[in-house]
Every structure is written in C-alpha cells, then in structure tokens.
N, CA, C and O of each residue as an XYZ file, in Angstrom:
832
protein
N       0.782     -0.987      0.004
C      -0.219     -0.338      0.072
C       0.930      1.132      0.254
O       1.830      1.387      1.055
N       0.355      1.851     -0.907
C       0.880      3.672     -0.979
C       1.452      4.328      0.021
O       0.531      5.076      0.348
N       2.659      4.652      0.992
C       2.273      5.842      2.085
C       2.691      7.015      1.466
O       3.686      7.156      0.754
N       1.593      8.121      1.891
C       1.278      9.401      1.058
C       1.242     10.058      2.226
O       0.903      9.637      3.333
N       1.743     11.483      1.789
C       1.441     12.399      3.227
C      -0.079     12.894      2.852
O      -0.936     12.889      1.968
N       0.171     13.242      3.936
C      -1.031     14.195      4.361
C      -1.483     15.152      3.734
O      -2.531     15.313      3.109
N      -0.323     16.005      4.012
C      -0.265     17.448      3.407
C       0.437     17.796      1.933
O       1.662     17.911      1.981
N      -0.272     17.998      0.466
C       0.063     18.167      0.035
C       0.450     19.694     -0.895
O      -0.078     20.514     -1.645
N       2.117     19.281     -0.042
C       2.583     20.481     -0.743
C       4.152     20.234     -0.724
O       4.982     20.932     -0.141
N       4.440     18.837     -1.655
C       5.279     18.396     -2.216
C       5.631     19.542     -3.414
O       6.661     20.210     -3.504
N       4.453     19.558     -4.303
C       4.228     20.225     -5.366
C       5.466     21.382     -5.498
O       6.284     21.510     -6.409
N       5.328     22.062     -4.434
C       5.432     23.134     -4.343
C       6.592     23.631     -3.004
O       6.891     24.680     -2.432
N       6.965     22.276     -2.946
C       8.260     21.936     -2.259
C       9.606     22.013     -3.698
O      10.375     22.904     -4.058
N       9.416     20.979     -4.053
C       9.548     20.672     -5.764
C      10.176     21.800     -6.473
O      11.244     22.061     -7.026
N       9.263     22.247     -6.264
C       9.460     23.559     -7.146
C      10.092     25.279     -6.426
O       9.653     26.429     -6.399
N      11.086     24.705     -6.031
C      11.000     25.953     -5.045
C      12.441     25.043     -5.151
O      13.206     25.765     -5.790
N      13.311     23.479     -4.722
C      14.490     23.075     -5.458
C      14.849     23.083     -6.554
O      16.054     23.011     -6.795
N      13.658     23.199     -7.830
C      13.899     23.017     -8.808
C      14.609     24.081     -9.582
O      15.368     24.057    -10.551
N      13.884     25.443     -8.495
C      14.117     27.578     -9.290
C      15.800     27.233     -8.054
O      16.366     28.307     -7.846
N      16.256     26.463     -7.602
C      17.385     27.209     -6.769
C      18.594     26.539     -7.023
O      19.793     26.732     -6.822
N      17.788     25.585     -7.592
C      18.929     24.707     -8.586
C      20.185     24.930     -8.917
O      21.205     24.357     -8.532
N      19.992     26.094     -9.907
C      21.354     26.887    -10.686
C      22.107     27.480    -10.044
O      23.238     27.681    -10.485
N      21.732     27.940     -8.829
C      22.094     28.652     -7.944
C      22.470     28.234     -6.802
O      22.524     29.303     -6.195
N      22.815     27.329     -5.961
C      22.730     26.256     -5.012
C      24.110     26.572     -4.211
O      24.140     26.627     -2.982
N      24.828     26.700     -4.733
C      26.219     26.389     -4.430
C      26.764     27.502     -3.948
O      27.815     27.348     -3.326
N      26.148     29.086     -4.111
C      26.088     30.056     -3.485
C      25.967     30.236     -2.936
O      26.357     31.317     -2.494
N      24.964     29.027     -1.993
C      24.044     29.977     -0.803
C      23.876     28.298      0.171
O      23.132     28.165      1.142
N      24.901     27.021     -0.499
C      24.994     25.978      0.610
C      25.843     26.487      1.521
O      25.873     26.299      2.737
N      26.395     27.017      0.969
C      28.124     26.754      2.149
C      28.054     26.623      3.061
O      28.648     25.885      3.847
N      26.485     28.080      3.267
C      26.546     28.901      5.321
C      25.770     27.377      6.339
O      25.865     27.369      7.567
N      24.977     26.094      5.485
C      24.679     25.162      6.233
C      25.904     23.898      6.101
O      25.516     22.730      6.115
N      27.456     24.219      5.969
C      28.332     22.915      5.665
C      28.374     22.630      6.949
O      27.854     21.822      7.717
N      29.404     23.822      6.998
C      29.658     22.992      8.732
C      28.531     21.867      9.315
O      28.596     20.640      9.241
N      27.539     22.659      9.884
C      27.116     22.014     10.681
C      25.775     20.869     10.241
O      24.857     20.398     10.913
N      26.276     20.666      8.442
C      26.035     19.025      7.699
C      27.551     18.135      8.042
O      27.623     17.033      8.586
N      28.530     18.865      7.612
C      29.563     17.937      8.863
C      30.031     17.982     10.294
O      31.047     17.645     10.902
N      28.838     18.552     10.590
C      28.538     18.027     12.573
C      28.548     16.570     12.265
O      29.052     15.498     12.598
N      27.825     17.053     11.556
C      26.384     15.535     11.925
C      26.340     14.555     11.203
O      25.447     13.709     11.178
N      27.866     14.623     10.184
C      28.720     13.160      9.520
C      29.225     12.819     10.344
O      29.032     11.607     10.442
N      29.831     13.181     11.096
C      30.875     13.840     12.911
C      30.160     12.628     13.282
O      30.695     11.520     13.312
N      29.080     12.832     13.534
C      27.841     12.709     15.095
C      27.885     11.652     14.593
O      28.118     11.040     15.635
N      27.844     10.518     13.489
C      27.052     10.053     12.611
C      27.641      8.662     12.834
O      27.278      7.523     12.542
N      29.056      9.382     13.686
C      29.980      8.237     13.155
C      29.916      6.695     12.910
O      29.484      5.751     13.571
N      30.880      6.900     10.969
C      30.615      6.288     10.039
C      31.310      5.612     10.178
O      31.771      5.932     11.273
N      32.336      3.960      9.529
C      32.572      3.194      9.537
C      33.093      3.024      8.293
O      32.333      3.482      7.440
N      34.213      2.486      7.794
C      34.472      1.834      6.565
C      33.593      0.793      6.229
O      33.417     -0.182      6.959
N      32.942      0.992      4.969
C      32.252      0.001      4.480
C      31.076     -0.255      4.879
O      30.321     -1.108      4.412
N      30.768      0.852      6.217
C      29.249      0.904      5.842
C      28.237      1.311      4.724
O      28.237      2.239      3.915
N      27.694      0.664      4.878
C      26.305      1.627      3.012
C      24.795      2.325      3.221
O      23.581      2.187      3.376
N      25.865      3.123      3.098
C      25.046      4.879      3.678
C      24.263      5.292      2.612
O      24.421      5.274      1.391
N      22.884      5.883      3.772
C      22.202      6.305      2.133
C      21.679      7.889      2.379
O      21.117      8.289      3.399
N      21.956      8.571      1.362
C      22.042     10.230      2.114
C      20.384     10.211      0.640
O      20.395      9.794     -0.519
N      19.279     10.831      1.429
C      18.108     11.318      1.897
C      17.958     13.072      1.358
O      17.816     13.830      2.317
N      17.970     13.595      0.315
C      17.489     15.195      0.538
C      19.028     15.538      0.514
O      19.481     16.138      1.489
N      20.315     15.018     -1.086
C      21.012     14.883     -0.717
C      21.713     16.652     -2.281
O      22.483     16.535     -3.235
N      21.061     17.756     -1.849
C      21.487     18.533     -2.766
C      22.714     18.878     -4.039
O      22.666     19.030     -5.259
N      23.480     18.895     -3.300
C      24.470     19.618     -4.219
C      25.624     17.806     -4.056
O      26.505     17.443     -4.836
N      25.139     17.094     -2.818
C      26.291     16.200     -3.100
C      27.142     15.934     -2.735
O      27.929     15.100     -3.182
N      27.278     17.051     -1.129
C      28.595     17.636     -0.614
C      28.219     16.126      0.466
O      29.187     15.365      0.498
N      27.222     15.727      1.148
C      27.401     14.935      2.096
C      28.206     13.401      1.376
O      29.085     12.739      1.928
N      27.870     13.260      0.643
C      27.688     12.147      0.003
C      29.158     11.581     -0.516
O      29.596     10.439     -0.655
N      29.996     13.544     -0.848
C      31.271     12.913     -0.664
C      32.178     12.505      0.090
O      33.150     11.792     -0.158
N      31.714     13.146      1.356
C      31.404     13.414      2.356
C      31.883     11.741      3.006
O      32.743     11.067      3.572
N      31.640     11.749      2.893
C      31.148      9.945      3.796
C      31.712      8.626      2.892
O      32.079      7.559      3.382
N      31.686      9.059      1.049
C      32.551      8.400      0.196
C      33.999      8.352      1.039
O      34.360      7.251      1.456
N      34.865      9.574      1.306
C      36.096      9.847      1.508
C      36.565      9.617      3.109
O      37.587      9.964      3.701
N      35.181      8.761      3.619
C      35.316      7.721      4.808
C      35.427      6.391      4.269
O      36.264      5.805      4.955
N      34.940      5.563      3.279
C      35.508      5.392      2.832
C      33.924      4.285      2.600
O      34.139      3.096      2.365
N      32.978      4.593      2.653
C      31.743      4.550      3.043
C      31.151      4.085      1.778
O      31.468      4.902      0.913
N      30.350      3.029      1.226
C      29.696      3.518      0.411
C      27.790      3.833      0.404
O      26.785      3.719      1.105
N      28.258      4.278     -0.906
C      27.048      5.672     -0.677
C      25.307      5.500     -1.646
O      24.956      5.106     -2.758
N      25.035      5.729     -1.146
C      23.985      5.629     -1.959
C      22.746      6.941     -2.082
O      22.478      7.437     -0.988
N      22.131      7.418     -3.059
C      21.733      9.327     -2.931
C      20.271      8.854     -3.229
O      20.105      7.704     -3.635
N      19.176      9.710     -3.041
C      18.050     10.122     -3.141
C      18.113     11.251     -3.145
O      19.030     11.934     -2.688
N      16.470     11.851     -4.021
C      16.392     13.584     -4.055
C      15.733     13.515     -5.541
O      15.924     13.232     -6.724
N      14.566     14.116     -4.316
C      12.903     14.174     -5.028
C      12.850     15.403     -6.027
O      11.830     15.472     -6.712
N      14.391     16.967     -6.304
C      14.473     17.446     -7.357
C      15.249     17.175     -8.081
O      16.453     17.425     -8.019
N      14.522     16.476     -9.087
C      15.223     16.979    -10.674
C      16.065     17.410    -10.939
O      17.043     16.765    -11.316
N      16.023     18.885    -10.837
C      17.025     20.273    -10.933
C      17.429     19.315     -9.871
O      17.801     18.268    -10.399
N      17.513     19.266     -8.261
C      19.308     19.028     -7.908
C      19.533     17.986     -8.442
O      18.923     18.381     -9.436
N      19.708     17.426     -8.604
C      19.987     16.246     -9.184
C      20.945     16.151    -10.977
O      21.863     15.474    -11.440
N      19.995     17.319    -11.498
C      21.942     17.673    -12.674
C      22.698     18.169    -11.928
O      23.690     17.511    -11.614
N      22.495     19.598    -11.335
C      22.970     19.856    -10.773
C      24.380     19.138     -9.665
O      25.590     19.365     -9.676
N      23.667     18.374     -8.939
C      25.004     17.471     -8.390
C      26.029     16.562     -9.141
O      27.092     16.280     -8.588
N      25.690     16.032    -10.571
C      25.867     15.644    -11.553
C      26.923     16.371    -11.889
O      28.121     16.461    -11.621
N      26.303     16.746    -12.403
C      26.937     18.649    -13.289
C      28.350     18.419    -12.206
O      29.409     18.019    -12.688
N      28.256     18.635    -11.144
C      29.074     19.862    -10.316
C      30.159     18.077     -9.920
O      31.076     17.753    -10.674
N      29.878     17.446     -9.016
C      30.708     16.931     -7.960
C      30.792     15.206     -8.371
O      31.381     14.419     -7.629
N      29.816     14.573    -10.221
C      29.834     13.509    -10.802
C      29.233     12.080    -10.216
O      29.624     10.913    -10.232
N      28.156     12.731     -9.727
C      28.053     11.204     -8.763
C      27.595     10.674     -9.535
O      27.176     10.835    -10.681
N      27.816      9.061     -7.894
C      27.034      7.888     -9.189
C      26.173      6.889     -7.670
O      26.448      7.138     -6.497
N      25.218      5.871     -8.078
C      23.625      5.273     -7.327
C      22.908      6.498     -6.783
O      22.745      6.276     -5.583
N      22.292      7.947     -7.167
C      21.739      9.024     -6.796
C      20.839      8.589     -8.056
O      21.042      7.973     -9.102
N      19.509      9.348     -7.305
C      18.325      8.143     -8.076
C      17.549     10.077     -7.550
O      18.001     11.040     -6.931
N      16.067      9.717     -8.341
C      15.386     10.839     -7.839
C      14.055      9.675     -7.397
O      13.563      8.790     -8.098
N      13.811      9.968     -6.355
C      12.485      9.248     -5.483
C      12.005     10.148     -5.126
O      12.083     11.341     -5.421
N      11.040      9.141     -3.909
C       9.488      9.723     -3.150
C      10.385      9.383     -1.879
O      11.340      8.611     -1.964
N       9.980     10.069     -0.589
C      10.428     10.105      0.440
C       9.936      9.282      1.433
O      10.494      8.497      2.200
N       7.910      9.862      1.150
C       7.644      8.901      1.359
C       7.619      7.066      0.972
O       7.246      6.154      1.709
N       8.011      7.012     -0.051
C       7.722      5.795     -0.118
C       8.935      5.296     -0.826
O       8.878      5.270     -2.056
N      10.636      4.672      0.101
C      11.472      4.478     -0.876
C      12.359      3.245     -1.349
O      12.411      2.172     -0.748
N      12.906      3.494     -2.276
C      12.828      2.395     -3.284
C      14.128      1.082     -2.755
O      15.184      0.615     -3.180
N      13.565      0.988     -2.041
C      15.035     -0.399     -1.641
C      14.638     -0.993     -0.412
O      13.984     -0.438      0.471
N      15.108     -2.248     -0.411
C      14.617     -3.293      0.151
C      14.452     -2.763      2.034
O      14.508     -1.689      2.632
N      14.287     -3.847      2.325
C      13.810     -4.042      4.010
C      15.673     -3.638      4.865
O      16.714     -3.374      4.263
N      15.567     -3.689      5.579
C      17.065     -3.637      6.532
C      18.490     -3.753      5.417
O      19.120     -4.785      5.186
N      18.833     -1.978      4.669
C      19.884     -2.182      3.363
C      20.441     -1.507      4.145
O      21.631     -1.801      4.028
N      20.337     -0.823      4.833
C      21.283      0.430      5.512
C      21.904      0.770      7.258
O      21.511      0.562      8.406
N      23.191      1.461      6.516
C      23.696      1.623      8.047
C      23.234      2.473      8.667
O      22.847      2.375      9.831
N      23.200      3.577      7.880
C      23.069      4.678      8.647
C      22.017      5.278      6.632
O      22.224      5.068      5.437
N      21.039      5.990      7.422
C      20.471      7.252      6.951
C      20.427      8.362      7.510
O      20.202      8.596      8.697
N      20.621      9.009      6.753
C      21.582     10.116      6.384
C      20.852     11.492      5.692
O      20.618     11.595      4.488
N      20.481     12.745      6.934
C      19.682     13.811      5.466
C      19.928     15.355      6.918
O      20.274     15.474      8.093
N      19.505     16.120      5.868
C      20.512     17.371      6.434
C      18.872     18.238      5.393
O      18.548     18.309      4.207
N      18.075     18.895      7.194
C      17.151     20.517      6.280
C      16.146     19.466      5.105
O      15.962     19.590      3.894
N      15.676     18.504      6.036
C      14.732     17.174      5.045
C      13.147     17.441      6.360
O      12.100     18.085      6.437
N      13.881     16.538      7.074
C      12.485     16.769      7.524
C      11.633     17.522      8.592
O      10.586     17.367      9.222
N      12.469     18.265      8.479
C      11.803     19.909      8.875
C      11.359     20.283      8.147
O      11.001     21.396      8.533
N      11.074     20.150      7.233
C       9.844     20.461      5.362
C       8.311     20.034      5.672
O       7.326     20.430      5.049
N       8.326     19.064      6.863
C       7.301     18.396      6.548
C       6.606     18.409      7.886
O       7.119     18.126      8.968
N       4.879     18.926      7.563
C       4.473     18.435      9.386
C       4.584     17.194     10.047
O       4.838     16.058      9.646
N       4.387     17.578     10.925
C       4.299     16.466     11.501
C       4.217     14.657     11.104
O       4.876     13.644     10.873
N       2.849     15.238     11.250
C       1.725     13.876     10.766
C       3.461     13.341     10.057
O       4.347     12.670     10.588
N       3.390     13.981      8.703
C       4.513     13.675      7.398
C       5.661     12.996      7.561
O       6.174     12.044      6.973
N       6.127     14.029      8.957
C       7.809     13.869      9.348
C       7.778     12.607     10.311
O       8.855     12.152     10.698
N       6.956     12.206     10.586
C       6.316     10.528     11.415
C       6.823      9.432     10.575
O       7.931      8.899     10.630
N       5.642      9.132      9.637
C       5.319      8.401      8.222
C       6.969      8.199      7.598
O       7.447      7.066      7.536
N       7.600      9.170      7.243
C       8.792      9.555      6.743
C      10.314      8.893      7.823
O      11.386      8.459      7.402
N      10.053      8.979      8.624
C      10.913      8.205      9.006
C      10.405      6.621      9.840
O      11.426      6.082     10.265
N       9.752      6.190     10.006
C       9.014      4.962     10.137
C       9.746      4.633      8.884
O      10.783      3.977      8.986
N       9.047      5.269      6.934
C       9.962      4.550      5.842
C      11.697      4.968      6.161
O      12.451      5.263      5.233
N      11.845      4.956      6.638
C      13.627      4.684      6.818
C      13.522      3.717      8.008
O      14.202      2.695      7.919
N      13.020      3.830      8.741
C      12.891      2.723      9.445
C      12.776      1.149      9.153
O      13.446      0.252      9.666
N      12.107      1.081      8.527
C      12.184     -0.268      7.275
C      13.667     -0.556      6.901
O      14.366     -1.364      7.513
N      14.097      0.215      5.791
C      15.594      0.334      5.777
C      16.365      0.104      6.090
O      17.090     -0.464      5.273
N      16.803      0.264      7.191
C      17.281     -0.036      8.366
C      17.248     -1.084      8.477
O      16.280     -1.844      8.479
N      19.433     -1.474      8.702
C      19.054     -2.708      9.216
C      18.871     -2.695     10.751
O      17.998     -1.875     11.036
N      19.589     -3.560     12.288
C      18.971     -3.538     12.553
C      20.363     -3.072     13.612
O      21.528     -3.284     13.275
N      19.940     -2.364     15.013
C      21.161     -1.694     15.377
C      21.123     -0.074     14.535
O      21.134      0.887     15.304
N      21.087      0.194     13.241
C      22.076      1.154     12.325
C      21.225      2.231     12.853
O      20.294      2.376     13.646
N      22.000      2.959     12.016
C      21.511      4.927     12.703
C      20.496      5.678     11.465
O      20.465      5.522     10.244
N      19.847      6.393     12.228
C      18.546      7.770     11.579
C      20.052      8.491     12.139
O      20.894      8.239     13.001
N      19.810      9.583     11.033
C      20.590     10.856     11.407
C      19.987     11.919     10.739
O      19.961     12.081      9.519
N      19.501     12.643     11.605
C      19.015     14.140     11.361
C      19.516     15.352     11.682
O      19.748     15.677     12.846
N      19.817     16.477     10.174
C      20.637     17.589     10.369
C      18.814     18.321     10.246
O      17.939     18.149      9.396
N      18.854     19.238     11.659
C      17.116     19.401     11.037
C      17.704     21.087     11.505
O      18.917     21.249     11.636
N      16.601     22.435     11.761
C      15.972     23.555     12.147
C      15.911     22.736     13.430
O      15.809     21.511     13.479
N      15.999     23.730     14.652
C      15.658     23.747     16.144
C      15.450     24.712     16.339
O      15.808     25.533     15.494
N      14.572     25.310     17.879
C      14.932     26.427     18.378
C      16.603     26.286     19.449
O      17.545     25.554     19.752
N      15.889     27.794     19.660
C      16.706     28.359     20.811
C      16.187     29.201     21.748
O      15.110     29.797     21.741
N      17.393     29.183     22.861
C      16.105     29.343     23.927
C      16.223     30.577     24.640
O      15.443     30.936     25.522
N      17.343     31.297     24.186
C      17.489     33.099     24.227
C      16.984     33.434     23.654
O      16.790     32.982     22.526
N      16.168     35.079     24.461
C      15.244     35.203     23.494
C      15.437     36.103     22.765
O      14.308     36.508     22.491
N      16.615     37.094     21.920
C      16.924     36.903     20.322
C      16.780     36.395     19.665
O      16.113     36.715     18.681
N      17.327     35.314     19.845
C      16.933     33.430     19.064
C      15.307     34.215     18.747
O      14.682     34.805     17.866
N      15.212     33.811     19.910
C      13.253     33.592     20.060
C      12.255     34.285     18.824
O      11.358     33.853     18.100
N      13.143     35.994     19.071
C      12.960     36.770     17.930
C      13.056     37.022     16.403
O      12.374     37.756     15.689
N      14.467     35.913     15.998
C      14.663     35.542     14.972
C      13.869     34.446     14.711
O      12.802     34.488     14.098
N      14.319     33.602     15.112
C      13.104     32.743     14.342
C      12.468     33.162     14.079
O      12.382     33.364     12.868
N      11.457     33.668     14.969
C       9.675     34.133     14.930
C       9.875     34.633     13.683
O       9.307     34.099     12.730
N      10.481     35.428     13.555
C      11.027     36.480     11.907
C      11.126     35.388     10.793
O      10.681     35.256      9.653
N      11.852     34.722     11.577
C      11.974     33.735     10.274
C      10.432     32.811      9.585
O      10.076     32.418      8.474
N       9.996     32.792     10.675
C       8.886     31.990     10.227
C       7.757     33.204      9.736
O       7.254     32.948      8.643
N       7.456     34.022     10.146
C       6.688     34.923      9.265
C       7.214     34.833      8.025
O       6.507     34.225      7.222
N       8.455     35.344      7.545
C       8.993     35.531      6.632
C       8.440     34.400      5.538
O       7.803     34.629      4.510
N       8.898     33.030      6.098
C       8.778     31.780      5.793
C       7.282     31.690      5.130
O       7.058     31.270      3.995
N       6.538     32.053      5.837
C       5.272     31.985      6.150
C       4.284     32.996      5.087
O       3.090     32.717      4.976
N       4.733     33.894      4.507
C       4.376     35.192      3.548
C       4.997     35.731      2.418
O       4.393     36.273      1.492
N       6.639     35.525      2.524
C       6.940     35.779      1.740
C       7.871     34.781      0.620
O       8.153     34.885     -0.574
N       8.086     34.060      1.395
C       9.016     33.082      0.421
C       7.726     31.242      0.986
O       8.176     30.223      1.508
N       5.878     31.557      0.516
C       5.783     30.138      1.120
C       6.088     29.390      0.846
O       5.887     28.420      1.576
N       6.803     29.198     -0.382
C       7.122     27.573     -0.387
C       8.724     27.233     -0.443
O       9.282     26.527     -1.282
N       9.424     28.035      0.862
C      10.496     27.121      1.654
C       9.465     26.732      2.668
O       8.424     27.349      2.895
N      10.024     25.247      3.456
C       9.272     25.322      3.934
C       9.801     24.982      5.502
O       9.184     25.157      6.553
N      11.454     24.316      5.250
C      12.418     23.953      7.206
C      11.665     25.351      7.982
O      11.566     26.530      7.643
N      11.251     24.650      9.066
C      10.664     25.129      9.723
C      11.742     24.527     11.806
O      12.255     23.411     11.884
N      11.782     25.257     12.710
C      12.397     24.433     13.939
C      11.358     23.143     14.751
O      10.138     22.995     14.674
N      12.056     22.592     15.274
C      11.266     21.374     14.952
C      11.764     20.643     16.452
O      12.669     21.118     17.138
N      10.861     19.188     16.873
C      11.949     19.038     18.191
C      12.178     17.331     17.750
O      11.182     16.624     17.902
N      12.817     16.995     17.481
C      13.051     15.740     16.171
C      12.851     14.943     17.460
O      11.864     14.372     17.925
N      13.787     15.053     17.776
C      12.971     14.000     19.185
C      12.707     13.113     19.265
O      13.048     11.978     18.932
N      11.373     14.052     20.219
C       9.876     13.792     19.651
C       9.599     12.836     18.497
O       9.181     11.680     18.576
N       9.880     13.467     17.519
C       9.730     12.408     16.275
C       9.909     11.666     15.927
O       9.241     10.963     15.167
N      11.167     11.496     16.473
C      11.698      9.634     16.685
C      11.218      9.106     17.945
O      11.387      8.048     18.552
N      10.921      9.591     18.038
C      10.339      7.868     19.603
C       9.359      7.523     19.107
O       9.011      6.344     19.153
N       8.277      8.960     18.176
C       6.874      8.356     17.464
C       6.775      7.279     16.377
O       5.679      6.788     16.104
N       8.207      6.799     15.582
C       8.830      6.247     15.131
C       8.474      5.307     15.305
O       7.686      4.544     14.745
N       9.334      5.289     16.528
C       9.695      4.029     16.698
C      11.296      3.965     16.951
O      12.015      3.022     16.618
N      11.570      4.743     17.379
C      13.784      4.647     16.830
C      13.924      4.727     18.866
O      13.015      4.936     19.670
N      14.822      4.569     19.027
C      15.799      4.232     19.679
C      17.107      5.221     20.635
O      17.576      6.266     20.185
N      17.504      4.635     21.944
C      19.140      5.325     22.257
C      18.920      6.584     21.727
O      19.903      6.455     20.997
N      18.411      7.963     21.365
C      18.171      9.233     20.105
C      19.056     10.080     20.938
O      18.538     10.525     21.962
N      20.458     10.430     20.666
C      21.006     11.155     21.108
C      20.739     12.560     19.964
O      20.429     12.487     18.775
N      21.047     14.132     21.020
C      21.223     14.812     19.783
C      22.458     15.806     20.268
O      22.785     15.709     21.450
N      23.017     16.559     19.607
C      23.616     17.420     19.578
C      23.966     18.338     18.565
O      24.519     18.126     17.485
N      23.432     19.739     19.236
C      23.626     20.914     18.314
C      24.959     21.557     17.331
O      26.129     21.868     17.557
N      24.213     21.555     16.341
C      25.528     21.408     15.232
C      26.572     22.663     14.738
O      27.687     22.702     14.219
N      25.101     24.138     15.412
C      25.189     24.907     14.645
C      23.991     25.797     14.988
O      22.880     25.284     14.853
N      24.091     27.407     15.527
C      22.997     28.319     15.894
C      21.507     28.015     14.618
O      21.232     28.239     13.439
N      20.709     27.161     16.262
C      19.295     26.684     15.781
C      19.419     25.718     14.677
O      18.813     25.822     13.610
N      20.472     24.501     15.077
C      20.671     23.959     13.987
C      20.574     22.349     15.158
O      20.343     22.636     16.333
N      20.757     20.613     14.810
C      20.825     19.860     16.165
C      21.208     19.354     14.909
O      20.913     19.872     13.832
N      21.966     18.185     15.092
C      21.939     17.102     14.774
C      21.761     16.076     15.879
O      22.392     15.943     16.928
N      20.503     15.220     15.265
C      19.821     13.337     16.023
C      19.762     12.478     15.714
O      19.185     12.345     14.635
N      20.168     11.536     16.233
C      20.397      9.851     15.771
C      19.241      8.734     16.372
O      19.286      8.341     17.538
N      18.979      8.621     16.126
C      17.716      7.707     17.052
C      18.179      5.614     15.596
O      18.457      5.429     14.411
N      17.990      4.844     16.669
C      18.643      3.344     16.692
C      17.432      2.369     15.732
O      16.249      2.698     15.812
N      17.633      1.789     15.301
C      16.694      1.208     14.558
C      16.618      0.020     16.513
O      15.817     -0.906     16.642
C-alpha cells in the first residue's frame, strides 16, 4: 500500500528546490559546517552502507565516500540531481519519493538527511522516519541535521521573524524549527541522542 503524505505541499517544495538548483552552491556553504558535524556525529565506519536523502549538490555524499562508506543518494528535485551530477559527478543517486523509498528492508547502516525532515508537518515526518526505519539494518542509525529552537530571547525573536517571512514572503520554503527527538520516538527509534551543530541547528540520531 502506498505511503502518502497527508498534506499536499510536495509540488511547492519541489518547485522551490528546482528553482534554486542552478545557484544553490552560492548559498549551501552556510550549512556545510552543520552538515559535516552531523556526519561526524553519525560515527561512520569504513564499508558502512549509507543512504543520503535530500542530498542537494551531494557534498555529504562526497564526505561519506571519503570515509570509505558505500553511498546511495535519493533526491526528489530533478534540478538538484542535474546540478549534483554536473558539479560532483555522483553515482548511485536517483530521483525518488521520500515516503516510499525504493530500497529493500534492512538495507542500510546509516540513513542521513540534512534540513529535510523539518520541511514536513509532524504526522508526515513520522511517516518518513518509519519508512527510513524500514530500510535500516538492525542497530542501524537514522541521522538528521535539522532546524530547532533556541532558548535565549534574541534567538526566539529571530526565529519568529523567520517563520513570518517563510509563511508570508517565501511560502515555497517550508523548513522550520522542530523538536526532532519527539518525532524519532514516535517513529519507534531508540537510544536517541542530539547535539547542537550550529545556531538553531541540531543533529539527532536514533537507532533501530
């Protein structure tokens, strides 16, 4: 039975990433430090089989490859895939549906995503995490780098203005702060850990 999102916002999100794919390299460097810290936090070992979901230009794929891992990549933006292939000459990457991963049960040691699960509403994020869990080996890890909240007053104000701009000026840009730990628990993941990797960004790990 097909696993479908409750909210039909995927076309807007896909359109947004297609539209920025030609110049994404000019802005993606802002998140590179957080993404690399998330990869380090995931504790990859040589010959681990890793799936990167929503890989953008594929910088994370290159990083995992440099660590001796076997990498697969899934991206739902055709524009991003074209840019990734042109820029980084990536292999084993495909266009696909995050809600219905085209992989067998228990295929991967690590499933990594950055600024991807925070695009979706809570109910749909849980569906995605459960689908990731399906393709994860026993004791395998799901790793998410995502937007989260800050506690100090200035940060709260900045996040409030970000959400206003996102909802009223840049409605196709769906990322938002979330509490990923709660979503991981609801998806049946265990031994959940998190680590701050940048301002208003965290890396979260859950074990199957």
